[in-house]
C-alpha positions in Angstrom: 72.3 68.9 109.6 71.7 72.6 109.4 74.2 73.2 112.2 76.8 71.1 110.3 76.3 73.0 107.1 76.6 76.4 108.8 79.9 75.3 110.3 81.7 73.9 107.2 84.9 75.6 106.1 83.0 76.9 103.0 80.3 78.5 105.1 82.8 80.2 107.4 84.9 81.6 104.5 81.8 82.9 102.8 80.6 84.6 105.9 83.9 86.4 106.7 84.2 87.6 103.1 80.6 88.8 102.9 79.3 86.2 100.4 76.6 83.5 100.4 78.6 80.6 99.0 82.2 79.4 98.7 83.7 76.8 96.4 87.2 75.5 97.2 89.9 74.9 94.6 93.4 73.6 94.6 94.8 76.8 93.2 93.6 80.4 92.6 94.6 79.9 89.0 92.1 77.0 88.5 89.4 79.0 90.4 90.0 81.8 87.9 89.8 79.4 84.9 86.5 78.0 86.3 85.1 81.6 86.3 86.3 82.4 82.8 85.1 79.1 81.4 81.5 80.4 81.6 81.9 84.1 81.7 83.7 87.1 80.2 87.4 86.5 81.0 88.6 87.9 77.7 87.2 91.3 78.6 89.1 91.7 81.8 91.7 94.4 82.7 94.8 93.8 84.8 97.4 96.1 86.4 100.6 96.3 84.3 102.7 95.2 87.3 100.6 92.2 88.4 101.8 88.6 89.1 103.1 87.1 85.8 100.9 84.0 86.3 97.8 86.2 85.8 99.3 87.7 82.7 99.7 84.2 81.3 96.1 83.2 82.1 94.8 86.4 80.5 97.2 87.1 77.6 94.6 89.2 75.9 93.6 91.3 78.9 94.3 95.0 78.7 97.4 96.1 80.8 96.3 99.1 82.8 98.8 101.8 84.0 99.5 101.9 87.7 100.2 104.7 90.2 104.0 104.8 90.9 103.3 105.9 94.5 100.9 103.0 95.4 101.5 100.3 92.8 97.7 100.1 92.2 95.9 100.5 88.9 92.9 102.9 89.1 89.5 101.3 88.8 90.9 97.8 88.4 89.7 95.3 91.1 93.0 93.4 91.5 94.2 93.8 95.1 97.9 94.0 95.5 100.4 94.1 98.4 97.7 94.3 101.1 96.2 97.5 99.8 92.6 97.5 98.7 91.0 99.4 95.8 87.2 99.1 95.7 85.5 99.3 92.3 81.7 99.6 92.7 79.7 97.0 90.7 82.7 95.2 89.5 82.3 91.7 88.2 85.3 89.9 89.7 87.5 90.9 92.7 90.9 89.2 92.6 91.9 89.4 96.2 94.6 86.8 97.0 95.6 88.5 100.3 92.0 88.7 101.6 91.8 92.5 101.9 88.0 92.0 101.8 88.0 90.1 105.1 85.2 91.4 107.3 84.3 94.1 104.7 81.3 94.5 102.4 82.0 93.0 99.0 81.8 95.3 96.0 82.0 92.6 93.2 79.7 89.8 92.2 82.4 87.2 92.8 85.8 87.1 94.5 88.9 84.8 94.6 91.2 84.5 97.5 94.3 82.3 97.9 95.8 80.2 100.6 99.1 79.6 98.8 102.7 80.2 100.0 103.4 83.7 101.3 99.7 84.6 101.3 98.0 86.1 104.4 96.4 82.8 105.2 99.2 80.6 104.2 98.2 76.9 104.1 100.7 76.1 101.4 98.0 75.7 98.8 94.3 76.0 98.0 92.0 78.9 97.0 88.4 79.9 97.4 85.9 81.3 95.0 83.2 83.4 96.8 79.9 84.0 95.1 76.2 84.6 95.5 74.5 83.1 92.5 76.7 80.9 90.3 77.3 77.2 90.7 80.9 76.0 90.4 82.5 72.6 90.8 85.9 72.8 92.6 88.8 70.5 92.8 90.2 70.8 96.4 92.8 68.7 98.2 90.8 67.7 101.3 94.0 67.4 103.4 94.1 71.2 103.5 90.7 71.6 105.0 91.8 71.3 108.6 94.9 73.5 108.0 92.9 76.3 106.5 90.2 76.0 109.2 92.8 76.2 111.9 94.4 79.3 110.4 91.1 81.0 109.9 90.2 80.4 113.6 93.2 82.4 114.7 93.3 84.8 111.8 92.2 88.0 113.6 94.8 87.4 116.3 97.5 87.0 113.6 96.3 90.2 112.0 96.7 92.1 115.3 100.1 90.7 115.9 101.3 91.7 112.4 99.8 95.2 112.7 101.7 95.8 116.0 104.9 94.6 114.3 104.4 97.0 111.4 103.8 99.8 113.8 107.2 99.0 115.3 108.7 99.2 111.8 107.0 102.5 111.1 108.5 104.0 114.3 112.0 102.7 113.5 112.1 103.6 109.8 110.4 107.0 110.3 110.7 108.9 107.0 113.9 107.3 105.9 111.9 105.5 103.1 108.9 106.8 101.2 105.6 105.6 102.8 102.9 104.2 100.6 100.2 106.9 100.8 97.1 104.7 101.2 95.9 102.5 104.1 97.3 99.0 104.1 94.2 96.9 104.9 96.1 93.6 105.2 99.4 93.7 107.1 101.1 91.5 104.5 104.6 93.1 104.4 106.2 96.3 105.5 106.0 98.3 102.3 108.1 101.3 101.3 109.6 103.0 98.2 113.3 104.0 98.0 113.9 106.2 94.9 117.4 106.0 93.5 119.1 103.7 96.0 116.6 100.8 96.3 118.9 98.2 94.8 121.8 99.4 97.0 119.6 98.9 100.1 118.5 95.5 99.0 122.1 94.4 98.5 123.2 95.7 101.9 120.2 94.1 103.7 120.7 90.7 102.0 124.5 90.9 102.6 123.7 91.1 106.3 121.6 88.0 106.1 118.1 89.5 106.3 115.3 88.8 103.8 114.0 91.6 101.7 111.6 91.7 98.7 111.1 93.9 95.6 107.7 92.8 94.4 106.8 92.1 90.8 108.4 94.0 88.0 106.2 95.2 85.2 104.7 92.5 82.9 106.8 91.8 79.8 106.4 94.5 77.1 104.9 97.0 79.5 106.0 100.6 78.9 103.8 102.2 81.6 106.1 104.7 83.4 104.2 104.2 86.7 104.8 100.5 86.7 108.4 100.9 85.7 109.1 103.4 88.5 107.2 101.4 91.1 109.3 98.3 90.0 112.5 100.2 90.5 111.6 101.7 93.9 109.4 99.4 95.8 110.8 97.3 98.7 109.2 95.1 101.3 110.2 93.4 104.5 108.6 90.6 106.6 107.0 92.0 109.7 108.7 89.5 112.0 112.2 90.3 110.7 114.7 92.2 112.8 113.3 95.7 112.3 115.9 97.5 114.4 118.9 96.0 112.6 117.4 96.4 109.1 116.3 100.0 109.7 119.9 100.8 110.8 121.3 99.2 107.6 118.9 101.2 105.5 119.7 104.5 107.1 123.5 103.8 106.8 123.2 102.9 103.2 121.0 105.9 102.3 123.5 108.2 104.1 126.5 107.0 102.0 
């Protein structure tokens, strides 16, 4: 029985994220609601450029200005775009892309996501990692095998993605502005393009390649850092055609 408990999906997720316990949920949003049902959700701070869904869950949370060069809000434990910002003794680490994988936790509890376009994309599901509290989750059991299978090969997938991003770095060079912090999770190829971002996006999409622009500032935000980041940030899927896209970018910027 002990062997079985140690090898449950919950036990494996807790171990790789550095926690004692894991409670599975159908969505990260419901995991967050479970936390705030018994704790201090109304005291939380969120970046001014975070996912709109988080802004809806925490309408009274303070919107914190972000750094226009990194897209991160100083001292706020909400991990964005694969970059990690550690905040010692934090209460809750919102880490949908699992930047805390194989790292020492800095918060009491942590939420990760397995939804579409996340690092471990099972199409749905989330995990609440914790050491002391008892939570009751609501998890679609059909996802258990999918998440377990993806977790088994996760480190290999990370290595493949990192190698692809290295190829992008070599091809893009300094044609776009690099994000000046370590990207812990190789989620996307992230860059900034001051002035001509929208022109580049239009040209890349016209050629049939996917390209993203991340979240704009939350409604009503006047933070200049968030506004500038929203106008300049651009991202590409690591497995897209790096050579073709980098050539389009350089041509567009040279015009």
